[in-house]
N, C-alpha and C positions, 0 to 999 in steps of 0.2 A: 834714479839719478843718471842712469846710463843713457837714456833716450835723449836728454838735452844736449850733451856734448856731441853725440853722434849726429844728431839732426843739424846742429849748428855747423859742424865741419862740412857736411855734405851740402847743406844749403848755401854755405859761403862759397863753395866751389861752383855752384850753379846760379848764383845771383846774377841777374842781368836786368837790363832795362825792360820794364813792363810794356807789353803791347796793349794798346787800348782796345776796348771792345766796341766802341762806336765807330762804325765804318762810314766814310764819306760816300754818299750815294750820288750826289750831283752838285754841280755849281752853276750859278747863273750870274754872269755869262759863263758859257762852257769853256773848259780848259782849251787853250789854243785857238779859240774862235776869233774871227775878224769881223768887227761890227762897223756899220756905216755911220752910226752916231754914238755918242757917249751914253752909257747906261746910268740910270739914276741910283741904283743900289747894286750891291754885291750880296748874294744870298747863297748859303751852303745848306744842304739837306743831308741829315745823317740817319743811320739805321736805328738810333735810339735817342732819347732826350739828352741834351748836353747843357752844361753850365758855362757861362761866359765869364771871361776875365776882363780886367781893366784894359789890357792890351791884346785883345783877341784878334784884332785885324791890324795889319800894316800894309798899306798900299803905296807902291813906288811908281813914279812916272818913268818915261824912257831915259831921263837923265839921272836916274837913281835918287831923285829927291822924294822925300816922303809926302804923300798927299794928305791934306787935312780932311778927316772924315768925321762923321757923327760917332757917338759911342755905340758899341755893339748892342744888339737887341735881338729878340726872337721875332721872326717875320710872322705877322698876323697872330702873335701870341702862341705859335706852335713851338713846343719845347724841343723838337728835333731839328730846329733850324737855327742858324746864326746869320745875322744880316747887318749891314752897315750902309749908310747913305753917303753917296759921293757928292762932291761939289758940282756946280752947274757946268763949268768949263774945264775940260780935261786936256784938250788938245788932241793930237794924233800920235800914233806910235804904239809900242808895246808896253803894257802895264803889268806889274807883278803884284800878286796878292799873297801875302804870308799870313797864315792863320793858326790859332791855337785855342782849343776849348777843352773842357773836362767832361768825359763821358759819364753817364749815370752810374757806372760801376766804379767811379772815383779815379779812373786812369786818364791822364791828359793825352790828347792826340793833336798832332800838328801837321802842317803841310804847306804847300805853295803851288800856285798855278798862274798862268798868264792869259791875258786877252789883249787884243789889239783893236785900235780905233783907226779906221781909214786903211792902213796897211801896217804890217809888222815893221819894227825898227831894225836898222842895221847898226847894232851897238856892241861894243866890247866891255861896257861898264858892268862890273859884277853886281849881283843883287845883294844888297846889304841887309838881308833878313837876319833876325836874331837866331842863335843856335836853338835847335829843337829841344835840347835838354842838356843840362850840365851833368856830365858823367858821374862825378862824385856824389852830387845830390841824389841822382837816381839810384845809384848803387846803395848808398846808405839808407835811403827810404825803403828799398826792397828788402834789405837785410833786416830792418826793424819790423817790417811786416811779417817776414818769416819767423823771426824770433818771437813775435807776439803769438803766432799760431802754436809754436812749440810750448811756450809758457802756459797758454790756455789749456793745452792737452795735459800738461804736467799737473796744473792746479786742479782742474775739474776731475781728471781721471783718478788722481791720488785721493782726493776728498771722497769721491764716490766709492772707491775701493775700501777706504777706511769705514765709511758709514754702512755699506751693504755687505761687505765680505767679512768684517769683524776679525782682523788678525789678532793673535794673542798678545802682541806687544805693539800697540799703536804708536808708541813714542818713536819708533824707527822711521816713521813717515812724517814726522814734524819737519825735518829739514827739506824733503822734496816739496812739501806744501808751501813752506816759506820761500823757497827758491822760485817756485812757480809764480807766487804772488808778486814778489819783488821784481822778477824779470818781466812779467806782464805789465806792471806799472811803469817800469823804466822804458820798455818798448813803446808803450802808448804815449808817454810824454815826449819821446823822441819823434814819434809820428806827428804829434801836434806841432812840434817845433819845425819839422822839415816840410810840413804840408804846403806852406805858402811857396817856398822856392821850388818845390817839386811840381806844383801846378804851373808855375810861371816858367819853369825851365832855367832858372837863374842859379847863381852861385850860393854857397852856404852862407855867406855873409849877410845875404838879404833876409835870412831867417831871424836875425836879431833886430830888424827894423821895428820901430814901435807899433806900426800898423799891421805887422805880419800875423800875429796870433789873433788879435780881434777880427781881422778879415777872415781868417780860417774858421773861427767860431760861427760865422754867419753862413757857412756852407754845410751841406748835408754830411760829408765826411767829417768835418770838424765837430759838428754836433754829436755824431756817433762816438767820436773819440772822447769828447768831454763827458758823455754819458757813461762811457767805460770807466773813466777815472772815478766818477761818483759811485758806480757799482762796486769797484774795487775797494773803495773806502768802506762801503757797507759790508762787503765780504770780510774785510779785516776785522771789523767789530764782531761779526758773526763767528768767525773762527776763534777769536780770543775768548769769547764766552763759552765755547765748546771745548776749550783746552782741558785735557785730562779725562774727558768722558769716553766711555767705551760702548754705551748704548744711546740710541737716538730715537726720540719719539716722533710721532707723525707731524707735529707742528714744526719741529726742527728739520725733518726731512723735506717738508713742503717749502720751508724758507730757503733751504739750500738749493732745491730744485729751481725755485723762482729766480734766485741769483744767477744760477748757471744759464738759464734760458735768457735772462736779460743780457748777460755777457755775450752769448751767441748772437743775439739780435743786433748788437753793435757792429758785427761783421755783415750780417745779411742785409741790414738796412742801407748800407753804403757801398755794396759791391754788386756783382752782376745779377743776383737774384732780384734786386730792386728795379731792374729795367727789363724791357722785353715783354713777352707774353706771359699771362697767368701769374702776375706778380704775387698775389696773396699765397697761392699754392707754392710758388717757387721759394718765397721767403720761409714758409713753414718747412719745406723740404731742406733748405739750406741750414736752418737752425737744427733740425733733427740730425742732419748729416754731420755737422760740426760737433754736436754733443756726442753722437755715437762714436765718432773718431776719437774724441777726447777720452771717453770712458774706456775704449778698447786700448789705445796706445798708451795713454797715461796710466790706465790700470795695469797694463803689462809692466810698466816701469815700477809701479808700486809693488807688484807681485815679485818682480826680480829683486828689488831692494829687500823685501821681507824674507825671501828665500835665502839671501846671503847674510842677513843680519839677525835673523831669528831662527836659531837652530832648532828650537822647540816647536816650530810651525807644524801643525797637523794638517790632515787632508781637508778638513771642513772649509777653511777659507779658500783653498784652492778650488774646491768643488763649487763654491758659491760664485767665485769669479768665472769659472768655466761656463756656468749658466748665464752670467751677466754678459760675458763676451759673445756667447751665441746670440743673445738678443741684440747686442750692438751690431754684430755682423749682419743680422737680418735687416735691421734698419738701414745700414750702410748700403746693402744691395738694392733695397726698394728705392731709396732716395737717389742712389747713384744711377739706377736705370732711368728714373724720371729726368734727372738733370742731364743725362746723356742725350735723351730724346729731345729735350728742350734746347740743348746747345747744338745738336747736329741738324735736326730738321729733316734729314733724308738719309737713306742708306748710302747714296753716292758720296755724301760728305764724309763718311767713315774712312774712305781711302783717298778721297779727292781733296781733302783740306788738311792743313797742319793740325788743326784741332782734332780731327778724326784719327789721324795717325798717332798722335800722342795719347789719345783715349785708348787705342788698341794696346799700346805699351802698358798703360795703367791697368787695363783688364788682365793682361798677362801677369803683372805683378800681384794683382789681387788674387788670382788663382794660386800663385805660389804662397801667398799669405794664408789663404784658407787651408792649403796643405800643411803649412807649418802649425796652424792652429789645431788641425786634426791630430797632428803628432803630439802636441801638448796635451790634448784631451786624453790620448791614450796613456801618457805617463800619469795624468791625474787619476784615471781609473785604476791603474796599477797601485798607486800610492794608497788610494782608499781601500782597495782589496787587502793590501798588506796590513793596514791598521785593523781591519776586521779580523784577520787571522791572528793578530797580536792580542786582541781583546779576548778571544776564545780561551786560550790557555790561562789568562788571568782569571776569568770567571771560574774555570775548572779548579784552579788552585785555591781560589777563595772558598769554593764549596768543600774542597778536600780539607782545608784548614779548619773549617767549621766542624766537619765530621770528626776530625782528630780530637778537637777540644771536647766534644760530647762523649767520646769513648774513653776519655782519660788516658790510661797507660795500657790499654788492652792490646792484644796481638794484632788487631785490625787497624791500628794507628797508621794513618797515611804517611807519617813522617818516618816510620821505622822500617818499612818493608823495602824490598829491592826496587820497587817502582816509585820511590820517593819523589814527590812532586817538586821538592826544593831544588835538587840538582837538575832534574829535567826542565823545570821552569826557568832556571837560570840560563841553561843552554839555549832554550827556545827564545828567551828574551834577547840574548846576544845575537842569535841568528836573525831575529826579526829586526833588531836595531841596525845590523849591517845591511839588511835588505832595504830598510827605509832610507838609510843614508845613500845607498846606490840609486834608489828611485828619486830621491830629492836631487841628486846630481844630474840625473837624466832629465828631470823636469827643468832644472836651471838651464841646461843646454838647449832644450827645445824652446823655452821662453826667450832665450837670447837670440836664437835663430828667428823667432817670430818678431822680436823687436827690430832686428836688422832688416827683415823684409818689409816690416811696417814703415821703417825709415824710407826705404826705396819708394813705397807707395805714396808717402807724403811728399817726397821730392817731386815725383811725377805729377802729383795733384797741384802743387804750386806752379809748376810749369804750365799745366793745363789752364789754371786761372789767369795766366798771363798771355793766353793765346786767343786770337779772334775766333769766336764760336763759328762753327760751320754754317749755322742758320743765318747769322749776320753776313758772313762772306757771300753766301749764295744770294741773299737779298740784294746786297750791293752790286753783285755781278749782273743780276737780272735787271736791276734798275739802270745800270750803266749801259747794258746791251739789251734793249727791248726785243721781244719775240719778233722774228722775221727780219731783223736788221743785223747783218753779219758784223762781227767785231773786227776792228782794225788790228793789224799786227804791229806791235811796237818793239823795236830792238835797240838796245843801247850798246854801242861799240866803243870801248875805251881805246885810246891810241897814245903813243908817245913818240916824239921826234926829238932826238938829242936829249937835252935837259927839260924840254917843255912837253906838256901833254894835255889831254882833254878827253872829250868823248863826243860821239855823234849819236843823236837820237833819231832813228829812222822809223817813220810810220808808213806802213802799206795799208791802204784802205780800198777794198775791204779785206785784203789778205787772202783772197781766194783765186781760183782759176779764172782767167780772163783779164780784162782791163783793170788796172789798179792805178790809183794816184799815189805819188811818193812825196813825202815831206821830210827833209833831213835838216836838223838843227844842230849846229856846232856849238859846244860849250867849252870854255877855257878851263884851266886847272882850278880857278877860284869858283867855278859853278856859274859864272855869268856867260852871257852870249858872246860868241867870238866870231870874227870874220876870217876867212881863209881865201887865198887866191884861186884855189881850184878844189873841187870835190867831185870825185867820179864814183859811179856805182854800177856794178855789173852782177848778173845772176847766171849760175851754171847748175844744171841738174845732172850730176855725174851718172846716176843710175840709168838715164835714158840718153846719155851723151849729147845733151842739149846745152848750147851756150859756148862761150859767155854771151849773154844778152846785155847790151849797154842800155842802162836806164835813161841816159841822155838828160840828166837833171841840169837845171839852169839856176843861176843865182837870182832869187826873187826878191832880194832885199830883206835880209834878216833870216832867210832860210833858203835851202836849195830844193827844187821840186819839179815835178812833171805830172801830167794827168794822162799819160799815154803809155804806161808800162804794161805790156801784155805778157802774162805768164800762162802758157797754154796747157800745162799738165800739172796735176796735183802731185805732191811729193816733198821731200826735204831738199830744198835748193841751197846752194852755197852762195851767200851774198858777199861780194868782195868790195870793201870800202877803201878808196885811196884818197888820202888827205895830203894836199901840198900846202906847206906853210910858208915857203919862200921860193925863190927861183931855183934853188938847188936841194931843198929839203922836202922830202915827202915820205910817207909810210903807207903800206897796204895791210889791212886786217880783214880776215874772213870770219863769217859767222853763219851758222846753219839757221835757215828760216823755213818753217813748215807752212806750205800752201795747201789749202783744202779745197774740196769741190764746193 
């Protein structure tokens, strides 16, 4: 019972909006492009398959009016695309596309981009796109996900400990099993209720709309959650029929194993393992990883509960769990290595992406967990050795009592001489009991440490599942920047003048030594395009005492730009942005910009 509150408190403190695992690879039209004629469709391409929503696309014209489009669909039936057909006459100016889809691992992803027809618009009208996600809905959904993981570990791990480790008093584990089952059921029902507003990024009130749950049940995550509810009902019947048993036959064990695998599949079939490369292998690995985690961490909770509530616990169940934990760790290491390789894709991603850096933290925590597990195994070995030493005097005394009875009252009676086994046996038993109590206390402390480190590992794991995998990030970057074409440098510079503020997005293309084109777009505090009387841009290279070089940007109608900025030397340049908002109000902000060869 200790694992659940500890995990809940820690996970509550780290709950945050999940980052989707589908990366946007390209848009057609391209972001920021200027077209001679209106496109017939808008198409997005992602790093993995995506599901579409009723409101996946919102297209706005230069006057902030929503453009009537077709329903969203997959382009040419490709699951990794999202497309919408535009009307025949769009006019000229800058159009904004806001989009939202659901990635194959069940996380929603959203964004927005612009394209222009004829020439960009000079407008201060804000873009009235919907919020990317309701904070309360996202937080509650993430909390329900984390609680479901905790409950699954508690339910599966405690049941496995009960069946395979055979503690002397199984009744002390009834409460953890009931708690795990009820908590998992409540978390699953909460996820079903929250799924529709979570996907759409809307408020909690939309969860109670009549169409919300039926719509959820038509999606893959909804089907997985519904299957979990059915499996939990079957698990309840199974556990009720086994109440009071201390021994379990092969059929019972096989049924319990099948139910545990089914529950694990409800996660694997709707999350990241179901998308990307090697899906069958990845789903098998995900199921084994979840089950091994549950058996280890949930079993630790069961062991700790038994150690505190069963004073008569001998070393045999502890030794059985020690072997079971070793098997679980082996499975976790093998599946973890595979999942790490699948998520990273390259060694560079280990330090060059957020996914890789979080993975390194997890590896460090796992090393600590293995050390704590080794400490627990040492205490287990000592406890077993103490029991063996305790049984030897008992056997000797039993033999001596038998000899005394056969000799009647002769002088060789074992109970009459100075080496009487009665007094010596009592002293030995007392010493052995003290030794065992000390060893049990040591084992409880080591298991408590193991649980605490296990909590840290699980927290880092949940953060890892909410981070864009390194392989997907690399694929998106390679697609966005093909080989041989240098990437543009994009810098966003916030500014504030008096009570008003905004930001300037500055693009240097190609962002390398030599001639560069500059495009600077000013945004107001509401995120919409803004116009300013004057915008100046200069560059200085302090290390070489070069500059300031005036970029001499001009107002091009909607953005400020030039095609003739020459930066002669590679290095970290200081870019100074001066924004004048009125005849008397202006502000200057500097940012470092890296220029490469």
